[in-house]
Structures are given as structure tokens and as C-alpha cells.
C-alpha positions as CSV (number, residue, x, y, z in Angstrom):
1,X,28.3,66.0,102.4
2,X,29.6,62.6,101.6
3,X,28.5,60.6,98.6
4,X,29.0,56.9,97.9
5,X,27.5,54.3,95.6
6,X,27.3,50.5,95.9
7,X,28.1,48.1,93.2
8,X,26.9,44.6,93.7
9,X,28.3,41.5,92.1
10,X,27.0,38.0,92.4
11,X,29.6,35.2,92.4
12,X,28.1,31.7,92.0
13,X,29.8,28.4,92.6
14,X,28.5,25.1,91.2
15,X,29.1,21.7,92.7
16,X,28.1,18.2,91.4
17,X,27.5,15.6,94.0
18,X,27.4,11.9,93.0
19,X,26.1,9.0,95.0
20,X,27.8,5.6,94.7
21,X,24.6,3.6,95.4
22,X,22.3,5.7,93.4
23,X,22.7,7.1,89.9
24,X,21.9,10.6,90.8
25,X,23.4,13.9,90.4
26,X,22.7,16.8,92.6
27,X,23.4,20.3,91.4
28,X,24.3,22.8,94.0
29,X,24.6,26.4,93.4
30,X,25.9,28.8,96.0
31,X,25.8,32.5,95.3
32,X,27.7,35.1,97.3
33,X,27.1,38.7,97.0
34,X,30.1,41.1,97.1
35,X,29.4,44.7,97.7
36,X,32.0,47.3,96.7
37,X,31.7,51.0,97.5
38,X,33.0,53.8,95.3
39,X,33.6,57.3,96.3
40,X,33.0,60.1,93.8
41,X,35.5,62.7,92.5
42,X,35.1,66.4,92.7
43,X,36.3,68.9,90.0
44,X,34.4,72.1,90.9
45,X,33.7,74.3,93.9
46,X,30.0,73.3,93.8
47,X,31.1,69.8,94.7
48,X,29.0,68.0,92.0
49,X,29.9,64.3,92.5
50,X,31.3,62.4,89.5
51,X,31.3,58.7,89.8
52,X,33.9,56.7,87.8
53,X,34.8,53.0,88.2
54,X,37.2,52.8,85.2
55,X,40.8,53.9,85.8
56,X,41.1,54.6,82.1
57,X,38.6,57.5,82.4
58,X,39.9,59.1,85.6
59,X,42.8,61.2,84.1
60,X,40.5,62.4,81.3
61,X,37.5,63.3,83.3
62,X,39.1,64.4,86.6
63,X,41.8,67.0,85.8
64,X,41.6,68.7,89.2
65,X,44.3,67.9,91.8
66,X,45.8,69.7,94.8
67,X,48.5,72.1,93.7
68,X,52.1,72.2,94.9
69,X,52.8,74.0,98.2
70,X,55.4,74.6,100.8
71,X,54.7,75.5,104.4
72,X,56.1,74.9,107.9
73,X,54.5,72.6,110.4
74,X,54.3,72.9,114.2
75,X,57.8,71.4,114.5
76,X,59.3,74.0,112.2
77,X,59.8,71.4,109.4
78,X,59.2,72.3,105.8
79,X,56.2,70.4,104.6
80,X,55.4,70.2,100.8
81,X,53.1,68.3,98.5
82,X,55.7,65.6,98.1
83,X,54.9,64.4,101.6
84,X,51.3,63.6,100.6
85,X,52.1,61.9,97.2
86,X,50.8,58.3,97.2
87,X,49.0,58.9,100.5
88,X,45.4,59.7,101.6
89,X,45.0,63.0,103.4
90,X,42.4,65.0,105.2
91,X,42.6,68.8,105.2
92,X,40.9,71.4,107.3
93,X,41.3,75.2,107.9
94,X,41.5,76.6,111.4
95,X,43.2,79.2,113.6
96,X,44.5,78.9,117.2
97,X,42.6,81.9,118.6
98,X,39.2,80.6,117.3
99,X,36.8,80.1,120.1
100,X,33.8,79.1,118.1
101,X,34.0,76.0,115.8
102,X,37.7,75.3,115.7
103,X,38.0,73.6,119.1
104,X,35.2,71.2,118.1
105,X,36.9,70.6,114.7
106,X,40.2,69.8,116.4
107,X,38.4,67.4,118.7
108,X,36.7,65.7,115.8
109,X,40.0,65.5,113.8
110,X,41.3,63.6,116.8
111,X,38.7,60.9,116.1
112,X,40.4,60.4,112.7
113,X,43.8,60.5,114.3
114,X,42.8,57.8,116.7
115,X,41.3,55.7,114.0
116,X,44.6,55.6,112.1
117,X,47.3,55.8,114.9
118,X,50.6,56.7,113.3
119,X,49.5,55.2,110.0
120,X,52.0,56.6,107.5
121,X,49.5,56.2,104.6
122,X,47.0,58.6,106.2
123,X,48.1,62.3,106.7
124,X,46.1,65.0,108.5
125,X,46.7,68.6,107.5
126,X,45.3,71.6,109.5
127,X,46.1,74.9,107.7
128,X,46.1,78.1,109.7
129,X,43.9,80.8,108.2
130,X,45.7,83.4,110.4
131,X,49.3,82.6,109.6
132,X,50.4,86.1,110.6
133,X,49.4,85.1,114.1
134,X,50.0,81.4,114.1
135,X,53.7,81.1,114.2
136,X,55.5,77.8,114.4
137,X,55.9,78.2,118.2
138,X,52.2,79.1,118.6
139,X,51.2,76.0,116.6
140,X,53.5,73.9,118.7
141,X,51.8,75.1,121.9
142,X,48.4,74.5,120.4
143,X,49.3,71.0,119.5
144,X,50.6,70.3,123.0
145,X,47.6,71.9,124.6
146,X,45.2,69.8,122.5
147,X,47.2,66.5,122.9
148,X,48.0,66.2,119.2
149,X,50.6,63.4,119.2
150,X,50.5,61.8,115.8
151,X,53.5,62.2,113.6
152,X,51.2,62.4,110.6
153,X,49.1,65.4,111.8
154,X,50.7,68.6,110.6
155,X,49.5,72.1,111.6
156,X,50.7,74.4,108.8
157,X,51.6,78.0,108.6
158,X,53.1,80.2,105.9
159,X,52.3,83.2,103.7
160,X,48.6,84.1,103.9
161,X,48.3,84.6,100.1
162,X,49.7,81.1,99.4
163,X,47.5,79.4,102.0
164,X,44.4,81.2,100.9
165,X,45.1,80.5,97.2
166,X,45.6,76.8,97.9
167,X,42.5,76.7,100.1
168,X,40.2,78.3,97.6
169,X,41.6,77.1,94.3
170,X,42.8,73.6,95.2
171,X,40.6,72.5,98.1
172,X,37.5,74.6,97.2
173,X,37.5,75.5,100.9
174,X,34.6,77.9,101.4
175,X,31.8,78.1,103.9
176,X,29.3,78.3,101.0
177,X,29.8,75.7,98.3
178,X,30.4,77.1,94.9
179,X,30.9,80.6,96.3
180,X,34.3,82.1,95.6
181,X,35.2,85.1,97.7
182,X,37.9,87.6,96.9
183,X,41.3,86.0,97.8
184,X,41.9,88.7,100.4
185,X,38.7,88.1,102.3
186,X,38.9,86.1,105.5
187,X,38.6,82.3,105.1
188,X,36.7,80.4,107.6
189,X,35.0,77.0,107.0
190,X,34.0,74.0,109.0
191,X,34.6,71.6,106.1
192,X,37.0,68.7,106.1
193,X,38.3,67.6,102.7
194,X,39.2,64.0,101.9
195,X,41.9,63.7,99.2
196,X,43.1,60.4,97.7
197,X,46.6,59.1,96.9
198,X,46.6,61.0,93.6
199,X,45.7,64.3,95.2
200,X,42.1,64.3,93.9
201,X,39.2,65.4,96.1
202,X,37.0,62.5,97.1
203,X,34.8,63.8,99.9
204,X,33.6,66.9,101.9
205,X,32.4,66.7,105.5
206,X,31.1,69.0,108.2
207,X,33.9,69.0,110.8
208,X,31.6,70.1,113.6
209,X,29.5,66.9,113.4
210,X,30.6,63.7,115.0
211,X,28.4,61.6,112.8
212,X,30.2,62.9,109.7
213,X,33.6,62.0,111.2
214,X,32.4,58.4,111.4
215,X,31.6,58.5,107.7
216,X,34.9,60.2,107.0
217,X,36.7,57.3,108.7
218,X,34.8,54.8,106.8
219,X,35.5,56.6,103.5
220,X,39.3,56.6,104.3
221,X,39.1,52.9,104.7
222,X,37.3,52.6,101.3
223,X,40.0,54.7,99.6
224,X,42.7,52.6,101.2
225,X,41.3,49.6,99.3
226,X,41.4,51.3,95.9
227,X,44.0,50.0,93.5
228,X,46.5,52.5,91.9
């Protein structure tokens, strides 16, 4: 589910052409249309879109951001929220032993990876929802098996309670929008979440659908053009 809105602005140029042999003035007006797209913000688990085009209103109307965290990636490196500050990131939630939707989600995340090859301003985060099984070594094997090569794609593991809390309270990651399960219940969702440079949620997509990945890629490019 991705939302965007178009704002159209007409820019007109005026030129006066004079003839040396004739006393004449020709008025020429050229109008160009510029179209800018704006992605919404999301504050709540029901993902009601909020459209804001004034930077002055953002801090007041959009209080929700991704909380602090600290996990290990497939290389055994500590990865915290500091690594995504000032960067766009995409998050999903998977587990290495999943034989249903996860392989397709990983394949589709690779579309995003290939669209921004080693771009340090775009980070991909895949959080394991079975961290008691998905050790660093297991995540490393999974990344090698699936050909994950980007330095900016991190498969993360850590304490279950911390991952689940971050997933549900920060990313609103749930199979049913607006539905919050008990924190101990198993978390499994096909959603990809798009987060901007200021750690605010800007989009939600079905990670099993190729068409939605194309929209996600387009929306990342839109975010990259936003001024700070």
C-alpha cells in the first residue's frame, strides 16, 4: 500500500521580440509544467496517510520515529540506529527457515539492492523473527546462499523481545494493519517498510509482489530528492 500525491506548478517565461523593419512587438509566453511527488507520513499502526509539504509542520504533526536499537548483522558487526541516521532505509521481517513467503521477499529485496548498488545513502535491513535460531553464522550462510553482496544490506539478529518490540512499536510490522498482537506472539508479515532520513515511516509495500517493488524503488528515488 503506497500513497503519493502530485503537486503541479506552472512556470511561465515571457519574451519580447522586436523587428527592425516593422514597428511590432510579439509577445511570447512559454509555460512549463513541473510535477513534484510527495510521499505521506505514517504515525499509527493503521497506516493512515498524512500529507505534509511544509517542513515547519513535520516535527509537530509527525512525532513517530524508529526507536533506538542494537543488533548483530550477518558479519557479526554491531548495527545500531546510528547507522541509519541521515539515510533512507527499507526494513522487512523474515526467518531463514521460512519456506513460504520469505524466499520471494528476499528475491524481491534484491530488486531494491540492484537498483541502488552499494549506495551508502540507502540501507536495507532484514530482521530475523526467529533470532533464537538465526545466529550470525546462519545469517551469513543465508546471505551467501542467496547471493546477498551489498555492503548496505544487513541481516539482523538479537534478543527476540527487542526485535519484536521494535517491529511492532516502531515499524508497526503486523500482517493485519492496525492489529497489535501480544508481544510474545509470533511475528510474520510480508510488508516492507520505507523509512526516510529522519527515521519516519513513509511507505508500506507487499514484499511478495514484484509490482510493489517497482513502486518502492520509485519512492526511494523520490525521498532522495527531498531537502532536509
